[in-house]
C-alpha positions as CSV (number, residue, x, y, z in Angstrom):
1,M,119.3,110.3,35.2
2,Q,117.5,113.6,34.5
3,Q,116.8,113.8,38.6
4,E,120.6,113.5,39.1
5,D,121.2,116.3,36.6
6,D,118.6,118.6,38.4
7,L,120.2,118.0,41.8
8,R,123.7,118.6,40.4
9,A,122.3,121.9,38.6
10,L,120.6,122.9,42.1
11,A,123.6,122.5,43.9
12,K,125.5,124.9,41.7
13,I,122.9,127.7,42.4
14,M,122.9,127.1,45.9
15,D,127.0,127.3,45.9
16,F,126.7,130.4,43.8
17,L,124.4,132.1,46.2
18,R,126.6,131.3,49.2
19,A,129.5,132.8,47.4
20,V,127.8,136.1,46.7
21,S,126.7,136.2,50.4
22,I,130.5,135.6,51.3
23,I,131.2,138.5,48.6
24,F,129.0,140.9,50.8
25,V,130.8,140.0,53.9
26,V,134.2,140.8,52.3
27,M,132.5,144.2,50.9
28,N,131.7,145.0,54.3
29,I,134.7,144.4,55.9
30,Y,136.6,146.2,53.3
31,W,134.4,149.4,53.4
32,Y,134.2,149.7,57.1
33,C,137.7,148.8,57.8
34,Y,139.2,150.8,54.9
35,E,141.9,152.6,56.8
36,A,143.2,149.5,58.3
37,M,143.1,147.8,54.9
38,Q,145.6,150.8,53.5
39,L,147.9,150.0,56.6
40,W,148.1,146.5,55.6
41,G,148.9,147.2,52.1
42,I,145.6,146.2,50.7
43,N,144.5,149.0,48.1
44,I,142.7,147.6,45.2
45,G,141.6,150.7,43.0
46,V,139.2,148.8,40.6
47,V,137.4,147.6,43.9
48,D,137.1,151.1,45.1
49,K,135.6,152.3,42.3
50,I,132.8,149.6,42.2
51,L,132.0,149.9,45.8
52,M,132.0,153.8,45.2
53,N,129.4,153.3,42.4
54,F,127.3,151.0,44.3
55,D,127.1,153.4,47.3
56,R,126.2,156.4,45.0
57,T,123.5,154.7,43.1
58,A,122.1,152.3,45.6
59,G,123.1,153.5,48.9
60,L,124.7,150.1,49.5
61,F,127.0,151.4,52.3
62,G,124.4,154.1,53.6
63,S,124.5,152.0,56.8
64,I,126.4,149.3,58.3
65,I,123.7,146.8,58.6
66,Y,122.7,147.0,54.8
67,T,125.4,144.7,53.4
68,K,124.8,142.2,56.3
69,L,121.0,141.9,55.5
70,F,122.0,141.2,51.9
71,C,124.5,138.7,53.2
72,V,122.0,136.9,55.6
73,L,119.3,136.9,53.0
74,L,121.6,135.2,50.3
75,L,122.9,132.9,53.0
76,A,119.4,131.6,53.7
77,L,118.6,131.0,50.1
78,S,121.7,128.9,49.7
79,C,120.9,126.7,52.8
80,L,117.6,125.5,51.0
81,G,119.5,123.4,48.8
82,T,121.5,121.5,51.8
83,K,122.6,118.1,51.2
84,G,121.9,115.4,53.9
85,V,125.0,114.1,55.8
86,K,125.6,111.4,58.4
87,E,125.1,113.7,61.2
88,E,121.4,113.6,62.5
89,K,121.5,114.6,66.0
90,I,120.1,118.0,65.3
91,T,117.8,119.7,67.7
92,W,116.1,123.1,67.9
93,R,117.9,124.0,71.0
94,K,121.2,123.5,68.9
95,I,119.9,125.7,66.3
96,N,118.6,128.5,68.4
97,T,122.1,128.6,70.2
98,Y,124.0,129.0,67.0
99,L,121.2,131.8,65.7
100,G,121.7,133.6,68.8
101,V,125.5,133.5,68.9
102,G,125.5,134.3,65.0
103,F,123.1,137.2,65.5
104,V,125.1,138.8,68.4
105,F,128.6,138.6,66.6
106,F,127.3,139.4,62.9
107,F,125.0,142.2,63.7
108,L,125.8,143.6,66.9
109,N,129.6,144.2,66.4
110,W,129.3,147.9,65.2
111,W,130.6,148.9,68.5
112,V,133.8,147.2,68.0
113,L,135.0,149.7,65.4
114,A,134.6,152.4,68.1
115,L,136.8,151.0,70.8
116,P,139.5,153.2,72.2
117,L,142.3,150.7,70.5
118,P,144.6,151.2,67.6
119,M,142.7,151.1,64.2
120,V,144.4,147.8,63.3
121,A,143.4,146.2,66.5
122,N,139.7,147.1,66.1
123,A,139.8,146.1,62.5
124,A,141.0,142.8,63.4
125,L,138.5,142.4,66.1
126,Y,135.7,143.5,63.8
127,I,136.7,141.0,61.0
128,F,136.9,138.3,63.8
129,T,133.2,138.7,65.1
130,M,132.1,139.2,61.6
131,A,133.7,135.7,60.6
132,V,132.5,133.9,63.9
133,G,128.9,135.4,63.4
134,Y,128.7,134.3,59.8
135,I,130.0,130.8,60.5
136,C,127.5,130.5,63.4
137,L,124.4,131.8,61.1
138,L,125.7,129.3,58.4
139,M,125.7,126.3,60.7
140,A,122.1,127.3,61.9
141,G,120.9,127.6,58.5
142,L,122.2,124.1,57.3
143,Y,120.8,122.8,60.6
144,M,117.5,124.2,59.9
145,S,117.3,123.1,56.6
146,R,118.1,119.4,57.5
147,L,115.8,119.5,60.3
148,L,112.7,121.0,58.1
149,K,113.3,118.6,55.3
150,N,113.2,115.5,57.7
151,S,109.8,116.8,59.1
152,M,108.4,113.5,58.3
153,M,109.8,112.4,61.8
154,D,107.5,115.0,63.4
155,D,104.4,112.8,62.7
156,V,105.7,109.7,64.2
157,F,102.3,108.5,64.9
158,N,101.0,109.4,61.3
159,C,98.3,111.5,62.6
160,E,98.3,113.8,59.6
161,N,97.8,110.8,57.2
162,E,94.8,109.4,59.4
163,S,93.2,112.7,59.6
164,F,90.2,113.5,57.3
165,M,87.5,115.9,56.7
166,Q,84.3,115.2,58.6
167,E,80.7,116.5,58.7
168,T,80.8,120.1,59.4
169,K,77.1,120.7,58.5
170,L,74.2,120.4,61.2
171,M,71.6,118.2,59.6
172,E,68.2,118.0,61.7
173,N,64.9,116.4,61.2
174,E,62.2,115.5,63.4
175,Y,63.7,112.2,64.4
176,S,67.6,113.2,64.3
177,I,70.1,113.2,67.1
178,N,72.9,115.6,66.6
179,L,76.1,115.7,68.3
180,P,78.7,118.5,68.2
181,T,82.2,117.3,67.7
182,R,85.9,118.6,67.4
183,F,88.1,117.0,65.0
184,W,91.7,117.3,63.6
185,Y,92.5,117.9,60.0
186,K,95.4,119.6,58.1
187,K,97.1,120.6,61.4
188,K,94.1,122.5,62.9
189,M,91.0,121.8,64.9
190,W,87.8,121.9,63.2
191,K,84.1,122.0,64.5
192,G,81.7,119.3,63.1
193,W,78.6,117.2,63.7
194,I,77.7,113.7,64.2
195,N,74.2,113.7,62.5
196,V,72.2,110.6,63.1
197,V,69.5,111.4,60.8
198,N,67.9,107.9,60.8
199,P,67.9,106.6,64.4
200,F,65.4,103.9,63.3
201,R,68.2,102.0,61.7
202,A,69.4,101.2,65.1
203,T,72.4,102.6,66.9
204,I,75.2,100.7,68.9
205,V,77.4,102.5,71.3
206,L,80.7,100.7,72.5
207,G,83.5,101.3,74.8
208,T,85.4,100.0,77.8
209,P,84.2,101.4,81.2
210,G,85.3,105.1,81.6
211,S,85.3,105.7,77.8
212,G,82.3,108.0,78.3
213,K,79.8,106.4,76.2
214,S,76.7,107.1,78.6
215,Y,77.9,110.5,79.3
216,A,78.4,111.6,75.7
217,V,76.2,109.4,73.6
218,V,73.4,107.5,75.6
219,N,72.5,110.4,77.8
220,N,72.3,112.7,74.6
221,F,69.8,110.1,72.9
222,I,67.6,110.2,75.9
223,K,67.6,114.1,75.8
224,Q,67.1,114.8,72.4
225,Q,64.5,112.2,71.8
226,I,62.4,113.4,74.6
227,E,62.8,117.0,73.0
228,K,61.3,115.4,69.7
229,G,58.1,113.8,71.5
230,F,59.5,110.0,71.6
231,S,57.8,107.5,73.8
232,Q,60.8,105.6,75.4
233,Y,61.6,102.4,77.3
234,I,64.8,102.7,79.1
235,Y,66.7,99.7,80.6
236,D,68.7,101.4,83.6
237,F,71.3,99.0,84.6
238,K,72.9,101.4,87.4
239,Y,69.4,102.7,88.6
240,P,68.9,105.6,89.0
241,D,71.4,107.3,86.7
242,L,69.3,107.3,83.3
243,S,65.9,107.3,85.0
244,V,66.5,110.5,86.7
245,I,67.8,112.4,83.6
246,A,64.3,111.0,81.8
247,Y,62.3,111.9,84.5
248,N,63.5,115.6,84.8
249,H,64.1,116.2,81.1
250,L,60.4,115.1,80.6
251,Q,59.2,117.7,83.1
252,D,60.9,120.5,81.1
253,N,59.6,119.1,77.8
254,N,56.1,118.0,78.3
255,E,54.8,120.5,75.6
256,Q,56.6,118.6,73.1
257,Y,54.1,116.0,73.1
258,K,50.5,116.0,71.7
259,V,49.3,113.7,74.6
260,P,51.8,114.3,77.4
261,P,53.2,110.9,78.2
262,K,53.4,109.5,81.7
263,F,56.3,108.6,83.5
264,Y,56.6,104.9,84.9
265,V,59.3,103.1,86.9
266,I,60.0,99.4,87.3
267,N,62.3,99.2,90.6
268,F,62.3,96.0,92.6
269,D,64.9,97.5,95.2
270,D,62.5,100.2,96.3
271,P,58.6,99.5,95.9
272,R,58.0,103.0,97.1
273,R,59.5,104.3,93.9
274,S,58.1,101.9,91.7
275,H,54.9,101.3,89.7
276,R,53.3,97.7,89.7
277,C,52.7,96.0,86.3
278,N,52.0,92.5,85.2
279,P,54.3,91.5,82.2
280,I,52.0,88.5,81.2
281,H,48.7,90.3,81.6
282,P,46.1,88.3,80.0
283,D,44.8,90.8,77.7
284,F,48.3,90.8,75.7
285,M,48.7,87.0,75.6
286,T,46.7,86.1,72.4
287,D,48.2,82.6,71.7
288,I,50.2,79.9,73.5
289,S,53.4,81.1,71.6
290,D,53.4,84.2,73.6
291,A,53.4,82.3,76.7
292,Y,56.4,80.0,75.2
293,E,58.4,83.3,74.5
294,S,57.7,84.6,78.1
295,A,58.9,81.1,79.4
296,Y,62.1,81.3,77.2
297,T,62.9,84.7,78.0
298,I,62.9,84.1,81.9
299,M,64.9,80.6,81.4
300,L,67.6,82.0,79.3
301,N,68.0,85.1,81.7
302,L,68.4,82.6,84.5
303,N,70.5,80.3,82.8
304,R,72.9,82.1,80.5
305,T,74.6,79.0,79.4
306,W,71.4,77.8,77.9
307,V,71.7,80.4,75.2
308,Q,74.4,78.2,73.4
309,K,72.6,75.2,73.9
310,Q,69.2,76.0,72.5
311,G,67.3,72.9,71.3
312,D,68.7,70.6,73.9
313,F,66.4,68.3,75.6
314,F,67.1,69.6,79.3
315,V,67.0,73.0,77.9
316,E,63.7,72.8,76.1
317,S,61.7,70.6,78.9
318,P,61.6,73.3,81.6
319,I,60.9,76.1,79.0
320,I,57.9,74.0,77.6
321,L,56.7,73.3,81.2
322,F,56.8,76.8,82.4
323,A,54.9,77.9,79.0
324,A,52.5,75.5,79.6
325,I,51.8,76.8,83.3
326,I,51.7,80.3,81.8
327,W,49.0,79.5,79.6
328,Y,47.2,77.4,81.8
329,L,46.6,80.4,84.3
330,R,45.8,82.5,80.9
331,I,43.0,80.3,80.3
332,H,41.7,79.4,83.6
333,D,39.1,81.6,85.2
334,N,39.6,84.2,82.2
335,G,43.2,84.9,83.3
336,K,42.4,86.2,86.7
337,Y,45.5,84.5,88.2
338,C,47.5,85.1,85.0
339,T,50.8,86.7,86.9
340,F,54.3,85.7,87.0
341,P,54.3,85.3,90.8
342,H,51.4,82.9,90.4
343,A,53.2,81.1,87.7
344,I,56.2,80.5,89.8
345,E,54.0,79.2,92.8
346,F,52.2,76.9,90.7
347,L,55.3,75.4,89.3
348,N,56.4,74.7,93.0
349,K,53.3,72.5,93.9
350,R,53.7,68.7,93.8
351,Y,54.0,67.5,90.1
352,E,51.7,64.8,91.0
353,D,49.0,67.6,91.5
354,I,49.9,69.8,88.4
355,F,50.2,67.3,85.5
356,P,46.6,66.2,85.9
357,I,45.5,69.9,86.3
358,L,47.3,70.8,83.2
359,T,46.5,67.9,81.0
360,S,42.8,68.2,81.6
361,Y,43.0,71.2,79.4
362,P,42.8,70.0,75.8
363,D,45.1,73.1,74.7
364,L,47.7,71.6,76.8
365,E,47.5,67.8,76.5
366,N,49.8,67.8,73.6
367,Y,51.9,70.2,74.6
368,L,52.8,68.3,77.7
369,S,52.8,64.7,76.5
370,P,56.7,64.3,76.7
371,F,56.3,64.9,80.6
372,M,52.9,62.6,80.6
373,D,54.8,59.8,78.9
374,A,57.6,59.9,81.0
375,W,55.5,60.1,84.2
376,L,53.2,57.2,82.8
377,G,56.1,55.1,81.9
378,G,57.6,55.1,85.2
379,A,60.7,57.3,84.0
380,A,60.6,59.0,87.5
381,D,64.4,60.1,87.3
382,Q,64.1,61.8,84.1
383,L,60.8,63.5,84.9
384,M,62.3,65.1,88.0
385,G,65.3,66.1,86.2
386,Q,63.1,68.2,83.9
387,I,61.1,69.7,86.6
388,A,64.1,70.4,88.6
389,S,65.7,72.3,85.6
390,A,62.8,74.6,85.9
391,K,62.2,74.9,89.6
392,I,65.6,75.5,90.7
393,P,66.3,78.4,88.6
394,L,62.8,80.0,89.2
395,S,63.2,79.4,92.7
396,R,65.6,82.0,93.0
397,M,62.9,84.6,91.9
398,I,60.8,84.0,95.0
399,S,60.9,87.5,96.6
400,P,58.1,89.3,98.3
401,Q,59.1,92.7,96.8
402,L,59.4,91.1,93.2
403,Y,55.9,89.5,93.7
404,W,54.6,92.8,94.8
405,V,55.7,94.6,91.6
406,M,54.7,91.9,89.1
407,T,51.1,91.6,90.3
408,G,50.0,94.8,89.8
409,D,48.2,96.5,86.7
410,E,48.8,100.1,87.3
411,F,50.1,100.3,83.4
412,T,50.2,98.6,80.4
413,L,53.5,97.7,78.3
414,D,52.4,99.5,74.9
415,I,54.4,102.3,75.5
416,N,54.0,104.1,72.1
417,N,50.1,103.9,72.4
418,P,49.1,107.3,70.8
419,A,46.3,107.8,73.2
420,E,48.7,106.8,76.3
421,P,52.3,107.4,75.5
422,K,54.7,106.4,78.3
423,I,58.5,106.9,79.4
424,L,59.3,103.8,81.1
425,C,62.6,103.1,83.0
426,V,63.3,99.6,84.4
427,G,65.8,99.6,86.9
428,N,68.4,96.9,87.6
429,N,70.8,96.2,90.4
430,P,74.4,95.2,89.6
431,D,74.5,93.1,92.8
432,R,71.5,91.3,91.9
433,Q,71.6,91.6,88.1
434,N,71.0,87.7,87.6
435,I,67.7,87.8,89.5
436,Y,66.3,91.1,88.6
437,G,67.6,90.6,85.0
438,A,65.4,87.5,84.4
439,A,62.5,89.5,85.5
440,L,63.2,92.6,83.6
441,G,63.9,90.6,80.4
442,L,60.2,89.5,80.7
443,Y,59.3,93.2,80.5
444,N,61.7,93.4,77.5
445,S,60.2,90.5,75.4
446,R,56.6,91.8,76.0
447,I,57.5,95.5,75.0
448,V,59.1,94.3,71.7
449,K,56.1,92.3,70.6
450,L,53.7,95.5,71.8
451,I,55.5,98.4,70.1
452,N,56.9,96.8,66.8
453,K,53.4,97.5,65.3
454,K,51.7,99.9,62.5
455,G,50.0,103.2,63.5
456,Q,52.0,103.6,66.8
457,L,53.7,106.6,68.0
458,K,57.7,107.0,67.3
459,S,59.3,105.5,70.1
460,S,62.9,104.3,71.1
461,V,64.3,101.4,73.0
462,I,67.3,102.4,75.0
463,I,69.5,99.4,76.4
464,D,72.6,100.4,78.4
465,E,75.0,97.7,79.4
466,L,73.0,94.9,77.1
467,P,74.7,92.0,78.1
468,T,73.4,92.4,81.7
469,I,70.1,90.9,80.4
470,Y,68.8,88.7,77.6
471,F,66.7,90.4,75.0
472,K,64.7,88.0,73.3
473,G,64.2,89.1,69.8
474,L,66.2,91.9,69.6
475,D,67.8,90.8,66.2
476,N,64.4,90.7,64.9
477,L,63.3,94.0,66.4
478,I,66.5,95.9,64.7
479,A,65.6,94.3,61.4
480,T,61.8,95.1,61.2
481,A,61.2,97.9,63.7
482,R,62.5,100.8,61.2
483,S,59.1,101.0,59.4
484,N,57.1,101.1,62.7
485,K,59.4,104.1,63.9
486,V,60.9,102.0,66.8
487,A,64.5,103.6,67.5
488,V,66.8,101.1,69.2
489,C,70.1,102.2,71.0
490,L,72.3,99.5,72.4
491,G,75.3,100.2,74.7
492,F,77.6,97.6,75.8
493,Q,81.6,97.3,76.4
494,D,82.7,95.0,73.9
495,F,81.6,92.6,70.8
496,S,83.0,89.8,72.9
497,Q,80.6,90.4,75.7
498,L,77.4,90.2,73.1
499,I,79.0,86.8,71.6
500,R,79.3,85.4,75.2
501,D,75.8,86.3,76.4
502,Y,73.8,85.9,73.3
503,G,75.7,83.3,71.2
504,D,77.9,83.6,67.9
505,K,74.8,83.7,65.5
506,E,72.7,86.0,67.2
507,A,75.5,88.5,68.1
508,K,76.8,88.5,64.7
509,V,73.1,89.5,63.3
510,V,73.0,92.3,66.0
511,M,76.5,93.7,64.8
512,N,75.8,93.6,60.9
513,T,72.3,94.8,60.8
514,V,72.9,98.2,63.0
515,G,73.2,101.2,60.8
516,N,74.7,103.6,63.2
517,I,77.9,102.9,65.3
518,F,79.6,104.8,68.0
519,S,82.8,103.4,69.6
520,G,84.9,104.7,72.3
521,Q,88.1,102.9,73.3
522,V,87.9,99.1,72.6
523,V,90.5,96.6,72.0
524,G,91.4,93.1,70.6
525,D,88.8,91.7,67.9
526,T,86.4,94.4,68.4
527,A,88.7,97.2,67.4
528,K,90.0,95.0,64.4
529,T,86.3,94.8,63.2
530,L,85.7,98.1,63.6
531,S,88.9,99.1,61.6
532,E,87.8,96.8,58.9
533,R,84.5,98.4,58.9
534,F,85.7,101.9,58.5
535,G,87.7,100.6,55.2
536,K,91.1,102.1,54.0
537,V,92.1,105.1,52.2
538,L,95.0,106.1,49.9
539,Q,97.9,107.5,52.2
540,Q,101.2,108.9,51.5
541,R,104.5,107.3,52.6
542,Q,107.7,109.3,52.9
543,S,110.9,107.3,53.2
544,M,114.5,108.8,53.4
545,T,118.1,107.4,53.3
546,I,120.9,109.6,54.5
547,N,124.7,108.5,53.9
548,R,127.9,110.2,54.2
549,Q,127.7,112.2,51.0
550,D,123.8,112.7,50.0
551,K,120.3,112.2,51.2
552,S,117.7,110.8,49.3
553,T,114.0,111.1,49.8
554,S,111.2,109.0,48.0
555,I,107.5,109.4,48.5
556,S,104.8,106.7,47.6
557,T,101.2,106.2,48.0
558,Q,99.2,103.0,49.3
559,M,95.8,102.0,50.5
560,D,95.8,101.6,54.3
561,S,93.4,101.6,57.2
562,L,91.5,105.0,57.6
563,I,91.3,104.4,61.5
564,P,93.7,101.6,62.3
565,Q,93.2,99.0,65.2
566,S,95.9,100.8,67.3
567,K,94.3,104.1,67.2
568,I,90.8,102.6,68.3
569,S,92.5,100.7,71.3
570,T,94.0,104.1,72.5
571,L,91.1,106.6,72.2
572,T,91.0,109.4,74.8
573,Q,87.8,109.6,77.2
574,G,85.4,111.4,75.0
575,M,86.8,110.6,71.5
576,F,84.8,108.6,69.5
577,V,85.0,106.7,66.1
578,G,82.3,105.1,64.2
579,S,79.7,106.0,61.2
580,V,76.3,107.0,60.7
581,S,73.5,106.1,58.0
582,D,71.5,108.4,55.6
583,N,68.5,109.0,53.9
584,F,67.3,109.2,50.3
585,D,66.6,112.9,50.7
586,E,69.3,113.6,53.3
587,R,72.8,112.6,52.0
588,I,76.0,112.6,54.3
589,E,78.8,112.8,52.2
590,Q,81.2,111.5,55.0
591,K,79.5,108.9,57.2
592,I,82.7,107.9,59.1
593,F,83.9,110.2,62.1
594,H,87.0,110.1,64.5
595,A,86.4,112.9,66.6
596,E,85.9,114.3,70.2
597,I,81.9,114.5,71.1
598,V,81.6,118.1,72.7
599,V,79.8,117.9,76.0
600,D,79.1,121.4,77.8
601,N,80.3,120.2,81.3
602,T,79.1,123.5,82.9
603,R,75.7,123.4,81.6
604,V,75.4,119.5,82.4
605,T,76.6,120.1,85.7
606,A,74.0,122.9,86.3
607,E,71.3,121.0,85.0
608,A,72.2,117.8,87.4
609,A,72.0,120.1,90.2
610,K,68.4,121.1,89.6
611,Y,67.3,117.5,89.0
612,Q,64.6,116.3,91.4
613,P,64.6,112.9,92.6
614,I,62.3,110.4,91.3
615,P,59.2,110.8,93.4
616,I,57.3,108.2,95.7
617,F,54.5,106.6,94.0
618,H,53.5,104.4,96.9
619,D,53.7,105.9,100.4
620,F,52.4,102.9,102.2
621,K,51.2,105.0,104.9
622,D,47.7,103.9,107.0
623,D,45.4,106.5,108.4
624,E,47.5,107.1,111.5
625,G,50.5,107.7,109.4
626,N,52.4,104.4,110.3
627,D,54.5,103.1,107.6
628,T,52.9,99.6,106.4
629,M,55.2,98.7,103.4
630,G,56.4,95.5,105.1
631,Q,53.0,94.4,105.8
632,C,51.6,95.3,102.6
633,I,54.3,93.3,100.6
634,K,54.0,90.4,103.1
635,E,50.1,90.2,102.6
636,N,50.4,90.2,98.8
637,Y,53.0,87.5,99.1
638,D,50.7,85.4,101.4
639,R,47.7,86.1,99.0
640,I,49.5,84.9,96.0
641,K,50.4,81.3,97.7
642,S,46.9,81.2,99.0
643,D,45.6,81.7,95.4
644,V,47.6,79.0,93.9
645,K,46.8,76.7,96.9
646,G,43.0,77.4,96.3
647,I,43.5,76.9,92.6
648,V,45.1,73.5,92.8
649,E,42.4,72.3,95.4
650,R,39.8,73.2,93.1
651,E,41.0,71.9,90.1
652,L,41.4,68.4,91.6
653,I,38.0,68.7,93.1
654,R,36.7,69.4,89.4
655,I,38.7,66.8,87.9
656,A,37.6,63.9,90.4
657,A,33.9,65.1,89.7
658,D,34.3,64.6,86.0
659,P,34.2,61.0,84.9
660,E,35.8,61.8,81.5
661,L,38.7,63.2,83.6
662,A,39.0,60.9,86.8
663,H,41.6,58.6,84.8
664,L,44.2,61.5,85.3
665,L,43.9,60.9,89.1
666,E,44.3,57.3,89.2
667,K,48.1,57.7,88.4
668,R,48.6,60.3,91.0
669,N,46.8,58.4,93.5
670,S,48.8,55.3,93.0
671,F,51.8,57.4,93.9
672,L,50.5,58.9,97.0
């Protein structure tokens, strides 16, 4: 009731101001058309005296413009209380038209009085222009008032409600990654910072192809961590995109390290620009469980569907068989032949030869008992199925170039060794990702175990396009590596990719244990999950009802998503949402961000133009300058096959000569 009374009182005030405005119009006409008024018989002595006093004391009629200005001022004030009407087709173009016509007719009509016409005609024309001008200004004021009061329609996408103040202070420490940003808040653009002050709590970078996740985020992680003296392991799916950045940035920042790191590359496509490294080097395999993990990683990379079937008989059987072969090569002849290519070649020998050899070692006898039971029990079909499950996928990896890279010992995988830090880039090829990904997954699993130790250098593991490779132990690395100064940065396109390739349980562990998250445009369940993660905020809602006589506006507040799913699904390239974690002594009040990450494109382009290609590490030239790469790689391939053939022959002779082991050959000989 009180509100209705207030509205009525306000309406009366507005009507009074408009009436006074009209009086000023009449005063202007009466004064400047006085002679014509006399001829028309309009002569009011009291009014004459009042107007004369106004002019003498206030100079009201010193200029023809004064009364007009007072008139327009009062008219503008009266329009503030305009009531809503049914008509809503009001545009600024219509308002500007009325303003223009009104200004011309109302303010620029003084020349009408000087026209060479009869006095009465001049006065009539002046009154007409004043009236038209006033009406046009009145219409413009009414429309403008209604349009401004309907300003809620200007923000149809609710941008103002969903904008919020973000971090504007740069917070640096010896580990931090700091990204400059621009964000919108309270109708203006602000400059801010995304401060990843604790990268050891792991980082996820999401975004559909082309959203800018590598260009804006991953590349900055590589550069800034090299500038702060991190050793690095980089999985470069689209080799050499990330590797070139790491190589050139390292050349410019070698002085940031106490011991300058060495740059290494694993690249199966181009042996000239690849170092050689044995991922199952015997020095780093202390237990048969290490062999099992290596076999597990290889098999699950080659057969992604097995990730969902872990524990099944025909999944575990080939893994156990291949693990036994790896451990056999580790304990045979002090690990001289313990390489991945030797293991593949050994597996492809006749099972009538390899089973007696493997079971002749007490360490492997119990490990292989299911196979021996099937063999001795005459279950040949079952046994062949178990062996084929290992042979068929591994046979796809028989490649002279792959054998060449994985049999050398040019460096070890302890990349954060304080005495010998390394920057290691491993390159995949989208056209051969299933084959190369399995071999590279083996490097991943070994590196995870070697770097997650006390007393090592600060290091980072950067995996771009994570679903293209199975990373054994990833969830455990994220959960436990923080105290060992290992920063993990994972880039992929969508949570559904992770669930598909890692399984629902492991994918959820990864998603829920990561402390820092960046997301460009993502859609569907991923956008919904992120929106729920960012939470809700109190937002203002305005509703308006317009009828023929009046307009009512109501304002309410309610909790709604800070960054709704629809906003995440339509982010522009370079725009990111996400959250960061902080430290006890480095508190970040606003951890959530929704901003454009600012990249100096000119500087980045200039840097890229100066980049040197990754150098050739092996030129394969003989003394006469001839290219011998094909010959060297083939000789290595033939040597591995010869090594394995020699191992089998020597081992069978050894078993035959040992009375305690001779029974192992009886079954073999009966089959042969």
